[in-house]
N, CA, C, O and CB atoms as a CASP TS submission, in Angstrom:
PFRMAT TS
TARGET T0000
AUTHOR 0000-0000-0000
METHOD Language model
MODEL 1
PARENT N/A
ATOM      1  N   MET     1       0.742  -1.146   0.026  1.00  0.00           N
ATOM      2  CA  MET     1       0.439  -0.192  -0.010  1.00  0.00           C
ATOM      3  C   MET     1       0.937   1.351   0.046  1.00  0.00           C
ATOM      4  O   MET     1       0.376   2.388  -0.310  1.00  0.00           O
ATOM      5  CB  MET     1      -0.065  -0.484   0.490  1.00  0.00           C
ATOM      6  N   GLU     2       2.101   1.126   0.579  1.00  0.00           N
ATOM      7  CA  GLU     2       2.871   2.683   0.836  1.00  0.00           C
ATOM      8  C   GLU     2       3.500   2.530  -0.433  1.00  0.00           C
ATOM      9  O   GLU     2       3.096   3.585  -0.922  1.00  0.00           O
ATOM     10  CB  GLU     2       4.096   2.986   2.308  1.00  0.00           C
ATOM     11  N   SER     3       4.202   1.999  -1.356  1.00  0.00           N
ATOM     12  CA  SER     3       4.178   2.013  -2.717  1.00  0.00           C
ATOM     13  C   SER     3       3.362   2.552  -3.753  1.00  0.00           C
ATOM     14  O   SER     3       3.780   3.067  -4.790  1.00  0.00           O
ATOM     15  CB  SER     3       4.185   1.098  -2.929  1.00  0.00           C
ATOM     16  N   ARG     4       2.200   2.405  -3.421  1.00  0.00           N
ATOM     17  CA  ARG     4       1.211   2.546  -4.504  1.00  0.00           C
ATOM     18  C   ARG     4       1.234   4.129  -4.216  1.00  0.00           C
ATOM     19  O   ARG     4       1.323   4.918  -5.157  1.00  0.00           O
ATOM     20  CB  ARG     4      -0.386   1.619  -4.360  1.00  0.00           C
ATOM     21  N   ILE     5       1.137   4.629  -2.680  1.00  0.00           N
ATOM     22  CA  ILE     5       0.811   5.939  -2.169  1.00  0.00           C
ATOM     23  C   ILE     5       2.204   6.775  -2.938  1.00  0.00           C
ATOM     24  O   ILE     5       2.129   7.587  -3.860  1.00  0.00           O
ATOM     25  CB  ILE     5       0.709   5.963  -0.239  1.00  0.00           C
ATOM     26  N   THR     6       3.186   6.393  -2.391  1.00  0.00           N
ATOM     27  CA  THR     6       4.237   6.693  -3.538  1.00  0.00           C
ATOM     28  C   THR     6       4.218   6.623  -4.809  1.00  0.00           C
ATOM     29  O   THR     6       4.350   7.756  -5.272  1.00  0.00           O
ATOM     30  CB  THR     6       5.114   6.109  -3.462  1.00  0.00           C
ATOM     31  N   GLU     7       4.128   5.921  -5.522  1.00  0.00           N
ATOM     32  CA  GLU     7       3.874   6.055  -6.617  1.00  0.00           C
ATOM     33  C   GLU     7       2.819   6.926  -7.527  1.00  0.00           C
ATOM     34  O   GLU     7       2.859   7.080  -8.748  1.00  0.00           O
ATOM     35  CB  GLU     7       3.814   5.122  -6.699  1.00  0.00           C
ATOM     36  N   LEU     8       1.903   7.432  -6.629  1.00  0.00           N
ATOM     37  CA  LEU     8       0.632   8.035  -7.322  1.00  0.00           C
ATOM     38  C   LEU     8       1.402   9.419  -6.994  1.00  0.00           C
ATOM     39  O   LEU     8       1.415  10.132  -7.997  1.00  0.00           O
ATOM     40  CB  LEU     8      -1.181   7.698  -6.596  1.00  0.00           C
ATOM     41  N   GLU     9       2.056  10.013  -5.867  1.00  0.00           N
ATOM     42  CA  GLU     9       2.750  10.854  -5.337  1.00  0.00           C
ATOM     43  C   GLU     9       3.409  11.639  -6.241  1.00  0.00           C
ATOM     44  O   GLU     9       3.279  12.843  -6.462  1.00  0.00           O
ATOM     45  CB  GLU     9       3.473  10.339  -4.541  1.00  0.00           C
ATOM     46  N   ILE    10       4.333  10.603  -6.881  1.00  0.00           N
ATOM     47  CA  ILE    10       5.266  10.835  -8.121  1.00  0.00           C
ATOM     48  C   ILE    10       4.551  11.383  -9.201  1.00  0.00           C
ATOM     49  O   ILE    10       4.612  12.577  -9.493  1.00  0.00           O
ATOM     50  CB  ILE    10       5.933   9.566  -8.637  1.00  0.00           C
ATOM     51  N   LYS    11       3.871  10.547  -9.808  1.00  0.00           N
ATOM     52  CA  LYS    11       2.926  10.857 -10.939  1.00  0.00           C
ATOM     53  C   LYS    11       1.816  12.356 -10.423  1.00  0.00           C
ATOM     54  O   LYS    11       1.358  13.128 -11.266  1.00  0.00           O
ATOM     55  CB  LYS    11       1.907   9.205 -11.236  1.00  0.00           C
ATOM     56  N   ILE    12       1.639  12.457  -9.395  1.00  0.00           N
ATOM     57  CA  ILE    12       1.181  13.687  -8.906  1.00  0.00           C
ATOM     58  C   ILE    12       2.387  14.690  -9.419  1.00  0.00           C
ATOM     59  O   ILE    12       2.224  15.308 -10.471  1.00  0.00           O
ATOM     60  CB  ILE    12       0.923  13.637  -7.220  1.00  0.00           C
ATOM     61  N   SER    13       2.964  14.760  -9.055  1.00  0.00           N
ATOM     62  CA  SER    13       4.058  15.622  -8.781  1.00  0.00           C
ATOM     63  C   SER    13       4.474  16.115 -10.581  1.00  0.00           C
ATOM     64  O   SER    13       4.490  17.266 -11.018  1.00  0.00           O
ATOM     65  CB  SER    13       5.437  14.632  -7.758  1.00  0.00           C
ATOM     66  N   TYR    14       4.821  14.632 -11.467  1.00  0.00           N
ATOM     67  CA  TYR    14       5.032  15.631 -12.957  1.00  0.00           C
ATOM     68  C   TYR    14       4.284  15.451 -13.355  1.00  0.00           C
ATOM     69  O   TYR    14       4.504  14.777 -14.361  1.00  0.00           O
ATOM     70  CB  TYR    14       5.944  15.597 -14.000  1.00  0.00           C
ATOM     71  N   THR    15       2.800  15.749 -13.137  1.00  0.00           N
ATOM     72  CA  THR    15       1.375  15.558 -13.639  1.00  0.00           C
ATOM     73  C   THR    15       1.376  17.303 -13.357  1.00  0.00           C
ATOM     74  O   THR    15       0.779  18.049 -14.133  1.00  0.00           O
ATOM     75  CB  THR    15       0.086  14.273 -12.627  1.00  0.00           C
ATOM     76  N   GLU    16       2.087  17.801 -12.209  1.00  0.00           N
ATOM     77  CA  GLU    16       1.880  19.356 -11.501  1.00  0.00           C
ATOM     78  C   GLU    16       2.962  19.823 -12.232  1.00  0.00           C
ATOM     79  O   GLU    16       2.993  20.961 -12.701  1.00  0.00           O
ATOM     80  CB  GLU    16       2.033  19.628  -9.668  1.00  0.00           C
ATOM     81  N   ASP    17       3.998  18.873 -12.373  1.00  0.00           N
ATOM     82  CA  ASP    17       4.979  20.123 -13.436  1.00  0.00           C
ATOM     83  C   ASP    17       4.765  20.387 -14.807  1.00  0.00           C
ATOM     84  O   ASP    17       5.004  21.456 -15.370  1.00  0.00           O
ATOM     85  CB  ASP    17       6.485  19.775 -13.605  1.00  0.00           C
ATOM     86  N   LEU    18       4.203  19.139 -15.425  1.00  0.00           N
ATOM     87  CA  LEU    18       3.729  19.642 -16.947  1.00  0.00           C
ATOM     88  C   LEU    18       2.439  20.394 -17.353  1.00  0.00           C
ATOM     89  O   LEU    18       2.033  20.797 -18.443  1.00  0.00           O
ATOM     90  CB  LEU    18       3.610  18.489 -17.763  1.00  0.00           C
ATOM     91  N   VAL    19       1.741  20.463 -15.609  1.00  0.00           N
ATOM     92  CA  VAL    19       0.461  21.261 -16.246  1.00  0.00           C
ATOM     93  C   VAL    19       1.228  22.563 -16.124  1.00  0.00           C
ATOM     94  O   VAL    19       0.847  23.341 -16.999  1.00  0.00           O
ATOM     95  CB  VAL    19      -1.222  21.205 -15.346  1.00  0.00           C
ATOM     96  N   GLU    20       2.125  23.053 -15.389  1.00  0.00           N
ATOM     97  CA  GLU    20       3.040  24.522 -15.254  1.00  0.00           C
ATOM     98  C   GLU    20       3.773  24.355 -16.097  1.00  0.00           C
ATOM     99  O   GLU    20       4.525  25.329 -16.073  1.00  0.00           O
ATOM    100  CB  GLU    20       3.872  24.940 -14.005  1.00  0.00           C
ATOM    101  N   GLU    21       4.089  23.619 -16.976  1.00  0.00           N
ATOM    102  CA  GLU    21       5.263  23.851 -18.567  1.00  0.00           C
ATOM    103  C   GLU    21       3.651  24.645 -19.521  1.00  0.00           C
ATOM    104  O   GLU    21       3.460  25.723 -20.084  1.00  0.00           O
ATOM    105  CB  GLU    21       6.195  21.406 -19.716  1.00  0.00           C
ATOM    106  N   LEU    22       2.852  23.492 -19.285  1.00  0.00           N
ATOM    107  CA  LEU    22       1.737  23.957 -20.336  1.00  0.00           C
ATOM    108  C   LEU    22       1.411  25.095 -20.220  1.00  0.00           C
ATOM    109  O   LEU    22       1.371  25.894 -21.156  1.00  0.00           O
ATOM    110  CB  LEU    22       0.551  23.331 -20.345  1.00  0.00           C
ATOM    111  N   ASN    23       1.028  25.431 -18.631  1.00  0.00           N
ATOM    112  CA  ASN    23       0.669  27.042 -18.420  1.00  0.00           C
ATOM    113  C   ASN    23       1.305  28.055 -19.125  1.00  0.00           C
ATOM    114  O   ASN    23       0.654  28.844 -19.810  1.00  0.00           O
ATOM    115  CB  ASN    23       0.907  27.479 -17.109  1.00  0.00           C
ATOM    116  N   ARG    24       2.737  28.123 -19.007  1.00  0.00           N
ATOM    117  CA  ARG    24       3.725  28.499 -19.293  1.00  0.00           C
ATOM    118  C   ARG    24       4.135  28.593 -20.985  1.00  0.00           C
ATOM    119  O   ARG    24       4.966  29.401 -21.401  1.00  0.00           O
ATOM    120  CB  ARG    24       4.420  27.756 -18.506  1.00  0.00           C
ATOM    121  N   LEU    25       3.463  27.703 -21.791  1.00  0.00           N
ATOM    122  CA  LEU    25       3.542  27.563 -22.928  1.00  0.00           C
ATOM    123  C   LEU    25       2.197  28.591 -23.490  1.00  0.00           C
ATOM    124  O   LEU    25       2.322  29.758 -23.864  1.00  0.00           O
ATOM    125  CB  LEU    25       3.587  26.011 -23.207  1.00  0.00           C
ATOM    126  N   VAL    26       1.041  27.879 -23.433  1.00  0.00           N
ATOM    127  CA  VAL    26      -0.066  28.766 -23.458  1.00  0.00           C
ATOM    128  C   VAL    26       0.176  30.070 -23.311  1.00  0.00           C
ATOM    129  O   VAL    26      -0.215  30.781 -24.236  1.00  0.00           O
ATOM    130  CB  VAL    26      -0.920  28.474 -22.586  1.00  0.00           C
ATOM    131  N   PHE    27       0.824  30.696 -22.218  1.00  0.00           N
ATOM    132  CA  PHE    27       0.824  32.721 -21.729  1.00  0.00           C
ATOM    133  C   PHE    27       1.743  32.798 -22.876  1.00  0.00           C
ATOM    134  O   PHE    27       1.193  33.539 -23.690  1.00  0.00           O
ATOM    135  CB  PHE    27       1.702  33.568 -19.747  1.00  0.00           C
ATOM    136  N   ARG    28       3.160  32.294 -23.455  1.00  0.00           N
ATOM    137  CA  ARG    28       3.537  32.744 -24.149  1.00  0.00           C
ATOM    138  C   ARG    28       3.353  32.739 -25.452  1.00  0.00           C
ATOM    139  O   ARG    28       4.031  33.432 -26.211  1.00  0.00           O
ATOM    140  CB  ARG    28       4.195  32.640 -23.886  1.00  0.00           C
ATOM    141  N   GLN    29       2.148  31.729 -25.945  1.00  0.00           N
ATOM    142  CA  GLN    29       1.725  31.550 -27.322  1.00  0.00           C
ATOM    143  C   GLN    29       0.691  32.966 -27.634  1.00  0.00           C
ATOM    144  O   GLN    29       0.580  33.588 -28.691  1.00  0.00           O
ATOM    145  CB  GLN    29       0.874  29.930 -27.478  1.00  0.00           C
ATOM    146  N   GLN    30      -0.087  33.240 -26.138  1.00  0.00           N
ATOM    147  CA  GLN    30      -0.686  33.829 -26.604  1.00  0.00           C
ATOM    148  C   GLN    30      -0.164  35.288 -26.428  1.00  0.00           C
ATOM    149  O   GLN    30      -0.843  36.217 -26.865  1.00  0.00           O
ATOM    150  CB  GLN    30      -1.764  33.456 -26.275  1.00  0.00           C
ATOM    151  N   GLU    31       0.657  35.443 -25.994  1.00  0.00           N
ATOM    152  CA  GLU    31       1.206  36.744 -25.988  1.00  0.00           C
ATOM    153  C   GLU    31       1.875  37.068 -27.860  1.00  0.00           C
ATOM    154  O   GLU    31       1.969  38.155 -28.430  1.00  0.00           O
ATOM    155  CB  GLU    31       2.576  36.708 -24.568  1.00  0.00           C
ATOM    156  N   GLN    32       2.180  35.871 -28.317  1.00  0.00           N
ATOM    157  CA  GLN    32       2.427  35.866 -29.794  1.00  0.00           C
ATOM    158  C   GLN    32       1.416  36.117 -30.263  1.00  0.00           C
ATOM    159  O   GLN    32       1.365  37.154 -30.924  1.00  0.00           O
ATOM    160  CB  GLN    32       2.898  34.790 -30.412  1.00  0.00           C
ATOM    161  N   ILE    33       0.506  35.503 -30.164  1.00  0.00           N
ATOM    162  CA  ILE    33      -0.906  35.684 -30.835  1.00  0.00           C
ATOM    163  C   ILE    33      -1.132  37.166 -30.863  1.00  0.00           C
ATOM    164  O   ILE    33      -1.035  37.847 -31.884  1.00  0.00           O
ATOM    165  CB  ILE    33      -2.162  34.921 -30.006  1.00  0.00           C
ATOM    166  N   ASP    34      -1.377  37.526 -29.920  1.00  0.00           N
ATOM    167  CA  ASP    34      -2.015  39.331 -29.655  1.00  0.00           C
ATOM    168  C   ASP    34      -0.699  40.580 -30.061  1.00  0.00           C
ATOM    169  O   ASP    34      -0.991  41.776 -30.046  1.00  0.00           O
ATOM    170  CB  ASP    34      -2.468  39.629 -27.436  1.00  0.00           C
ATOM    171  N   LEU    35       0.553  40.165 -30.366  1.00  0.00           N
ATOM    172  CA  LEU    35       1.720  40.763 -31.192  1.00  0.00           C
ATOM    173  C   LEU    35       1.129  40.507 -32.576  1.00  0.00           C
ATOM    174  O   LEU    35       0.925  41.575 -33.154  1.00  0.00           O
ATOM    175  CB  LEU    35       3.308  40.014 -30.945  1.00  0.00           C
ATOM    176  N   LEU    36       0.727  39.243 -33.423  1.00  0.00           N
ATOM    177  CA  LEU    36       0.718  38.842 -34.401  1.00  0.00           C
ATOM    178  C   LEU    36      -0.805  40.104 -34.824  1.00  0.00           C
ATOM    179  O   LEU    36      -0.884  41.019 -35.643  1.00  0.00           O
ATOM    180  CB  LEU    36       0.718  37.067 -34.366  1.00  0.00           C
ATOM    181  N   PHE    37      -1.631  39.640 -33.978  1.00  0.00           N
ATOM    182  CA  PHE    37      -2.901  40.708 -34.371  1.00  0.00           C
ATOM    183  C   PHE    37      -3.129  42.239 -34.545  1.00  0.00           C
ATOM    184  O   PHE    37      -3.950  42.907 -35.174  1.00  0.00           O
ATOM    185  CB  PHE    37      -3.743  40.564 -33.509  1.00  0.00           C
ATOM    186  N   ARG    38      -1.880  42.580 -33.588  1.00  0.00           N
ATOM    187  CA  ARG    38      -1.494  44.254 -33.653  1.00  0.00           C
ATOM    188  C   ARG    38      -0.787  44.249 -35.134  1.00  0.00           C
ATOM    189  O   ARG    38      -1.197  44.961 -36.050  1.00  0.00           O
ATOM    190  CB  ARG    38      -0.212  44.901 -32.200  1.00  0.00           C
ATOM    191  N   GLU    39       0.415  43.285 -35.259  1.00  0.00           N
ATOM    192  CA  GLU    39       1.108  43.723 -36.795  1.00  0.00           C
ATOM    193  C   GLU    39       0.080  43.647 -37.745  1.00  0.00           C
ATOM    194  O   GLU    39       0.201  44.355 -38.745  1.00  0.00           O
ATOM    195  CB  GLU    39       2.367  42.708 -37.386  1.00  0.00           C
ATOM    196  N   ILE    40      -0.909  42.929 -37.632  1.00  0.00           N
ATOM    197  CA  ILE    40      -1.772  42.738 -38.962  1.00  0.00           C
ATOM    198  C   ILE    40      -2.918  43.716 -39.142  1.00  0.00           C
ATOM    199  O   ILE    40      -3.562  44.080 -40.126  1.00  0.00           O
ATOM    200  CB  ILE    40      -2.420  41.303 -39.001  1.00  0.00           C
ATOM    201  N   ARG    41      -2.959  44.099 -37.493  1.00  0.00           N
ATOM    202  CA  ARG    41      -4.085  45.896 -37.865  1.00  0.00           C
ATOM    203  C   ARG    41      -3.067  46.784 -38.022  1.00  0.00           C
ATOM    204  O   ARG    41      -3.502  47.860 -38.434  1.00  0.00           O
ATOM    205  CB  ARG    41      -5.303  46.760 -36.344  1.00  0.00           C
ATOM    206  N   ALA    42      -1.827  46.773 -37.853  1.00  0.00           N
ATOM    207  CA  ALA    42      -1.093  48.112 -38.493  1.00  0.00           C
ATOM    208  C   ALA    42      -0.688  48.042 -39.965  1.00  0.00           C
ATOM    209  O   ALA    42      -0.384  49.034 -40.627  1.00  0.00           O
ATOM    210  CB  ALA    42       0.279  48.432 -37.715  1.00  0.00           C
ATOM    211  N   LEU    43      -0.710  46.712 -40.446  1.00  0.00           N
ATOM    212  CA  LEU    43      -0.660  46.212 -42.040  1.00  0.00           C
ATOM    213  C   LEU    43      -2.036  46.992 -42.571  1.00  0.00           C
ATOM    214  O   LEU    43      -2.049  47.975 -43.313  1.00  0.00           O
ATOM    215  CB  LEU    43      -0.767  44.214 -42.280  1.00  0.00           C
ATOM    216  N   ARG    44      -3.044  46.392 -42.075  1.00  0.00           N
ATOM    217  CA  ARG    44      -4.087  46.872 -42.860  1.00  0.00           C
ATOM    218  C   ARG    44      -4.741  48.319 -42.748  1.00  0.00           C
ATOM    219  O   ARG    44      -5.399  48.776 -43.682  1.00  0.00           O
ATOM    220  CB  ARG    44      -5.019  45.996 -42.670  1.00  0.00           C
ATOM    221  N   GLU    45      -4.560  48.921 -41.727  1.00  0.00           N
ATOM    222  CA  GLU    45      -4.207  50.445 -41.881  1.00  0.00           C
ATOM    223  C   GLU    45      -3.494  51.034 -42.779  1.00  0.00           C
ATOM    224  O   GLU    45      -3.916  51.918 -43.524  1.00  0.00           O
ATOM    225  CB  GLU    45      -3.647  50.871 -40.971  1.00  0.00           C
ATOM    226  N   GLN    46      -2.066  50.465 -42.766  1.00  0.00           N
ATOM    227  CA  GLN    46      -1.025  50.750 -43.787  1.00  0.00           C
ATOM    228  C   GLN    46      -1.375  50.420 -45.114  1.00  0.00           C
ATOM    229  O   GLN    46      -0.726  50.908 -46.039  1.00  0.00           O
ATOM    230  CB  GLN    46       0.171  50.078 -43.508  1.00  0.00           C
ATOM    231  N   ALA    47      -2.741  49.311 -45.418  1.00  0.00           N
ATOM    232  CA  ALA    47      -2.554  49.034 -46.844  1.00  0.00           C
ATOM    233  C   ALA    47      -3.850  50.324 -47.485  1.00  0.00           C
ATOM    234  O   ALA    47      -3.935  50.994 -48.514  1.00  0.00           O
ATOM    235  CB  ALA    47      -2.922  47.032 -47.239  1.00  0.00           C
ATOM    236  N   GLN    48      -4.591  50.195 -46.390  1.00  0.00           N
ATOM    237  CA  GLN    48      -6.058  51.411 -46.531  1.00  0.00           C
ATOM    238  C   GLN    48      -5.454  52.810 -46.828  1.00  0.00           C
ATOM    239  O   GLN    48      -5.991  53.599 -47.605  1.00  0.00           O
ATOM    240  CB  GLN    48      -7.122  51.648 -44.826  1.00  0.00           C
ATOM    241  N   ASN    49      -4.464  53.029 -46.252  1.00  0.00           N
ATOM    242  CA  ASN    49      -3.920  54.404 -46.084  1.00  0.00           C
ATOM    243  C   ASN    49      -2.818  54.956 -47.660  1.00  0.00           C
ATOM    244  O   ASN    49      -2.414  56.061 -48.022  1.00  0.00           O
ATOM    245  CB  ASN    49      -2.889  54.279 -44.429  1.00  0.00           C
ATOM    246  N   ALA    50      -2.657  53.513 -48.255  1.00  0.00           N
ATOM    247  CA  ALA    50      -1.310  53.292 -49.433  1.00  0.00           C
ATOM    248  C   ALA    50      -2.395  53.253 -50.427  1.00  0.00           C
ATOM    249  O   ALA    50      -2.007  53.031 -51.574  1.00  0.00           O
ATOM    250  CB  ALA    50      -0.060  51.662 -49.395  1.00  0.00           C
ATOM    251  N   GLN    51      -3.695  53.420 -50.261  1.00  0.00           N
ATOM    252  CA  GLN    51      -4.111  53.222 -51.693  1.00  0.00           C
ATOM    253  C   GLN    51      -4.151  54.173 -52.478  1.00  0.00           C
ATOM    254  O   GLN    51      -4.465  55.214 -51.901  1.00  0.00           O
ATOM    255  CB  GLN    51      -5.211  52.752 -51.848  1.00  0.00           C
ATOM    256  N   PRO    52      -3.970  54.282 -53.550  1.00  0.00           N
ATOM    257  CA  PRO    52      -4.170  55.178 -54.462  1.00  0.00           C
ATOM    258  C   PRO    52      -5.946  55.952 -54.548  1.00  0.00           C
ATOM    259  O   PRO    52      -7.021  55.360 -54.639  1.00  0.00           O
ATOM    260  CB  PRO    52      -3.690  54.335 -55.769  1.00  0.00           C
ATOM    261  N   GLN    53      -5.724  57.141 -54.491  1.00  0.00           N
ATOM    262  CA  GLN    53      -6.956  58.247 -54.604  1.00  0.00           C
ATOM    263  C   GLN    53      -7.935  57.786 -55.744  1.00  0.00           C
ATOM    264  O   GLN    53      -9.100  57.398 -55.649  1.00  0.00           O
ATOM    265  CB  GLN    53      -6.361  59.880 -55.014  1.00  0.00           C
ATOM    266  N   GLU    54      -6.936  57.974 -57.121  1.00  0.00           N
ATOM    267  CA  GLU    54      -7.484  57.798 -58.102  1.00  0.00           C
ATOM    268  C   GLU    54      -7.845  56.531 -58.905  1.00  0.00           C
ATOM    269  O   GLU    54      -6.829  55.883 -59.160  1.00  0.00           O
ATOM    270  CB  GLU    54      -6.958  58.432 -58.593  1.00  0.00           C
ATOM    271  N   GLN    55      -8.725  56.101 -59.276  1.00  0.00           N
ATOM    272  CA  GLN    55      -8.582  54.806 -60.233  1.00  0.00           C
ATOM    273  C   GLN    55      -7.651  54.870 -61.428  1.00  0.00           C
ATOM    274  O   GLN    55      -7.452  55.987 -61.907  1.00  0.00           O
ATOM    275  CB  GLN    55      -9.942  54.456 -60.839  1.00  0.00           C
ATOM    276  N   ARG    56      -7.318  54.282 -61.732  1.00  0.00           N
ATOM    277  CA  ARG    56      -6.173  53.708 -62.997  1.00  0.00           C
ATOM    278  C   ARG    56      -6.537  52.793 -63.829  1.00  0.00           C
ATOM    279  O   ARG    56      -6.913  51.639 -63.626  1.00  0.00           O
ATOM    280  CB  ARG    56      -4.929  53.053 -62.533  1.00  0.00           C
ATOM    281  N   SER    57      -6.421  53.304 -64.649  1.00  0.00           N
ATOM    282  CA  SER    57      -6.935  52.248 -66.402  1.00  0.00           C
ATOM    283  C   SER    57      -5.763  51.380 -66.210  1.00  0.00           C
ATOM    284  O   SER    57      -4.633  51.785 -65.935  1.00  0.00           O
ATOM    285  CB  SER    57      -6.856  53.258 -68.483  1.00  0.00           C
ATOM    286  N   LEU    58      -6.186  49.917 -66.407  1.00  0.00           N
ATOM    287  CA  LEU    58      -5.363  48.999 -67.010  1.00  0.00           C
ATOM    288  C   LEU    58      -4.334  49.172 -68.188  1.00  0.00           C
ATOM    289  O   LEU    58      -3.298  48.567 -68.467  1.00  0.00           O
ATOM    290  CB  LEU    58      -6.143  48.183 -67.349  1.00  0.00           C
ATOM    291  N   ARG    59      -5.058  50.307 -68.824  1.00  0.00           N
ATOM    292  CA  ARG    59      -4.646  50.608 -70.484  1.00  0.00           C
ATOM    293  C   ARG    59      -2.837  51.147 -69.786  1.00  0.00           C
ATOM    294  O   ARG    59      -1.746  50.644 -70.055  1.00  0.00           O
ATOM    295  CB  ARG    59      -6.033  52.404 -71.616  1.00  0.00           C
ATOM    296  N   ASP    60      -3.227  52.541 -68.677  1.00  0.00           N
ATOM    297  CA  ASP    60      -2.178  53.208 -68.492  1.00  0.00           C
ATOM    298  C   ASP    60      -0.655  52.262 -68.209  1.00  0.00           C
ATOM    299  O   ASP    60       0.520  52.630 -68.218  1.00  0.00           O
ATOM    300  CB  ASP    60      -2.617  54.106 -67.370  1.00  0.00           C
ATOM    301  N   ASP    61      -1.198  51.097 -67.997  1.00  0.00           N
ATOM    302  CA  ASP    61      -0.135  50.148 -67.795  1.00  0.00           C
ATOM    303  C   ASP    61       0.846  49.144 -68.480  1.00  0.00           C
ATOM    304  O   ASP    61       1.688  48.324 -68.115  1.00  0.00           O
ATOM    305  CB  ASP    61      -0.558  49.613 -67.229  1.00  0.00           C
ATOM    306  N   LEU    62       0.314  49.617 -69.675  1.00  0.00           N
ATOM    307  CA  LEU    62       0.434  48.760 -70.732  1.00  0.00           C
ATOM    308  C   LEU    62       2.184  48.965 -71.154  1.00  0.00           C
ATOM    309  O   LEU    62       2.760  49.873 -70.555  1.00  0.00           O
ATOM    310  CB  LEU    62      -0.781  49.211 -71.993  1.00  0.00           C
ATOM    311  N   PRO    63       2.810  48.332 -71.927  1.00  0.00           N
ATOM    312  CA  PRO    63       4.211  48.332 -72.244  1.00  0.00           C
ATOM    313  C   PRO    63       4.112  49.298 -73.295  1.00  0.00           C
ATOM    314  O   PRO    63       3.120  49.395 -74.018  1.00  0.00           O
ATOM    315  CB  PRO    63       4.881  46.933 -72.645  1.00  0.00           C
ATOM    316  N   PRO    64       5.434  50.225 -73.410  1.00  0.00           N
ATOM    317  CA  PRO    64       5.182  50.577 -74.806  1.00  0.00           C
ATOM    318  C   PRO    64       5.417  50.135 -76.228  1.00  0.00           C
ATOM    319  O   PRO    64       5.395  50.832 -77.242  1.00  0.00           O
ATOM    320  CB  PRO    64       5.563  51.417 -74.847  1.00  0.00           C
ATOM    321  N   HIS    65       5.666  48.732 -76.096  1.00  0.00           N
ATOM    322  CA  HIS    65       5.912  48.337 -77.434  1.00  0.00           C
ATOM    323  C   HIS    65       4.396  47.975 -77.714  1.00  0.00           C
ATOM    324  O   HIS    65       4.193  47.405 -78.786  1.00  0.00           O
ATOM    325  CB  HIS    65       7.089  47.085 -77.642  1.00  0.00           C
ATOM    326  N   TYR    66       3.393  48.206 -76.969  1.00  0.00           N
ATOM    327  CA  TYR    66       2.019  47.644 -77.704  1.00  0.00           C
ATOM    328  C   TYR    66       1.426  49.046 -78.471  1.00  0.00           C
ATOM    329  O   TYR    66       0.387  48.997 -79.129  1.00  0.00           O
ATOM    330  CB  TYR    66       0.708  46.926 -76.390  1.00  0.00           C
TER
END
């Protein structure tokens, strides 16, 4: 009986360590997700601000040999 209790205590200890490690991993991933979300938002704003104000025709982009 004593050995079973010891084995369970060891397993609980490993499980607690694993849960703590996974919590740290999830926290770091959430930080990365938040950073990527902010970067995407900034890129969208840049793209919206960089759009030309006038509409161009595709004929304006024809190479000179046509």
